[in-house]
N, C-alpha and C positions, 0 to 999 in steps of 0.2 A: 345827760348820759356820761355813765361810770365806767370806764375798762376796770377789771382786776385780774392783774398780771402777775407774777409770780414764779417761782422754781415749781416745779410738780410735787406735789403732795403738800402743795403748804397751807390747803385749805378753803379756795379760793370759790369752787363748784359749792360745797358746804356753807360759806361765807353768801353766796349767789342764792340758793334757796332759802335762807333765811332771814333775806330781803324780800322776797317775790312773798313769804311764809308771812310775815309781818308787817308791811307797808301795805298798801293801797295800791292799786296802780301800777304794778313795779311788774315787768315781763323781762324774762333772760334770754338773754342771745348764746345760746352756747356756740361758739369758735375753736371749744379747745378738738385741736385736731390728735390728742390724743386718748381722746375716750373710748374709741372703738375695744379699750380695755375693758373698763368699767362704766359704764353710758348708766344718768340717773335715771331713765325708762327702762331699763334693762332690772333693775331693782325693786323687791317688790315694794314696793310704798306704799301702797295704800293704808293697810293697817296700822301704818305708823304715823301718820298725819290724822291728827281728828278736826274733822269735818269738811266741807271743801276750801279747801286754802286756795287754791285757781284752780280755776274751768283746764286753763291752757296748758298746767303742770305735766301731764303727762304727753306734751309736745313739745319741753321744755329743749331737750338736745337733740330734735332728730333735725337730720338734713334741710333745711330751709332754704329759701330763695334770696340771694344777697341785698336785697332790697326792703327785705323785711325789718329793721330796726329803725327807719327811715318812717317807713308804713305805722308801726307801733309809735312814734315820737308824733305823727301826724294826731294819731288820735289819741293824743294825751297822757299816755301810757311814760312811765319813766323805764330806763331801757337800762341795764346791769349787761355788760360784754365779759362774759366769762371768758376771757383770754386762755388758753393753752399754757402749760409749762415752760420752760426754758426756750431756745433760739427759733427752735421751730415750730413753737407756741405763737410768737409774735407775728409767724409769716401769714397770715390772715388781717391781719393790722393795717397794715399799706392796701390794701383791696377795702376795707370798712371806713380808714379815715381819708379814702378818695371817692368812697360813694357819699360823706357825711362829711365833705369839706365846708359845708357850710353852719353845723354842728358843733357846739364844745364839748369836748371828750374829758373829761376828770380822771384823771390816771393816779388808779392803788395798786402799791407794789404788797403782795398779800407775804408777809413771812412769818416762817415758824422757825426760830434760831435752834432746836431740836433736828431737824433735816442736816444730812447729812452735805457737805460743803456748802452753808447754808450762806454764808459772808460770801464765797466765789460766785456762786450761782445767782445771788441778789445781785450782786455786781454785774454781772454779764448779761443779765436783766434787761438793769440800768444804763448799761452803755447802747443798748438798742431804740428806748422810748423814745418820742418824738420832743419832748419835754418833762423837766422835775416833776416826778410827780409824787402824790401824798404816800403815807406809810399806813398799812393796817399790823397790828402786832397780833400776833395768834400760835401760841407758845401751847403746845400739846404732842403726847404721848398716849393719843389716844384714849381709848379705855381705861388708862395710868393715869390718864389725867384729874389731879387735884389742888387744891390753891397753891401749894408750894410748887407744883410743876410749873403753874404760871409763873410767880412771883422768881422763880430763879429764869425762865423763860425771860422776864424782863432784864434779868441783870445780863444773861448772855446775848440777849438783843445790844445791852448800851456797849459794849464789848466791840460789837460790831461798827460804831460811829457811826451809825446814820440818821440821820433826822428823826426827832422827837413822833413818832409814829402818831397817830391822829386819831385813830381808835386801838384799845384793844378788845379782841376773841377772845370770849371763855364759856364753857358751859355752864348752863342755868344752874347745875347743881353747886358750881363750886363761884358763883357772881356776888350771892352772900358776904363771905368771908372774906374776897379779895378786893371788894369795894371798901372795906374798910380804910384797908393799907395803902390803896392806889390812886392818884390824884387823876390818872388819864380817863376819857370818857371809854363806856365799856356798852361791849352789844353782848349779851347772851346769845348763846344761840342752843343749840338743841342738833343731837346729832342726826341726822334723815339717810345719810349714805351709811351705810355697812358693808363692810370688808365681807360677801359669806365666801366659804372655803367649799 
């Protein structure tokens, strides 16, 4: 089981959706307390996905009973905990850790170095985690993201003096260009969540 955490707007939910879309037997447990403002199921995703990626997709972030991750694990599913951003977002972590005390949870902090106060906010999240995490670098500027934005984001990340990221997340359309010059493992994603105004 993995837990995605990090500052608000760093891309945790988008990464969780892409994990569910690209790998078999993955289920997302949405523990994001901020998502009443924008819930994945409220976004018209039906015509944005090809085929039936996961029959449970539409229930991904509905309120569910707390032992759901344990049930999914017993069913042989891989569970991704989509934790909310910031301090409030980590509140469910204590409950989840108590319910799953016999389970290993691998923590990943998602970092978008373009977010305002990214360095400060990431360090706040780190101070609250029960163990040292791995890092996922997700440098993006939404629709304006191109290979240069990703590469510059890598430089901004280095200036934060965090451990080397385990993985670099980037949009599918820039992956080929970036993989020529970057040595990190890449996870190309598709944007499923769209800000609708």
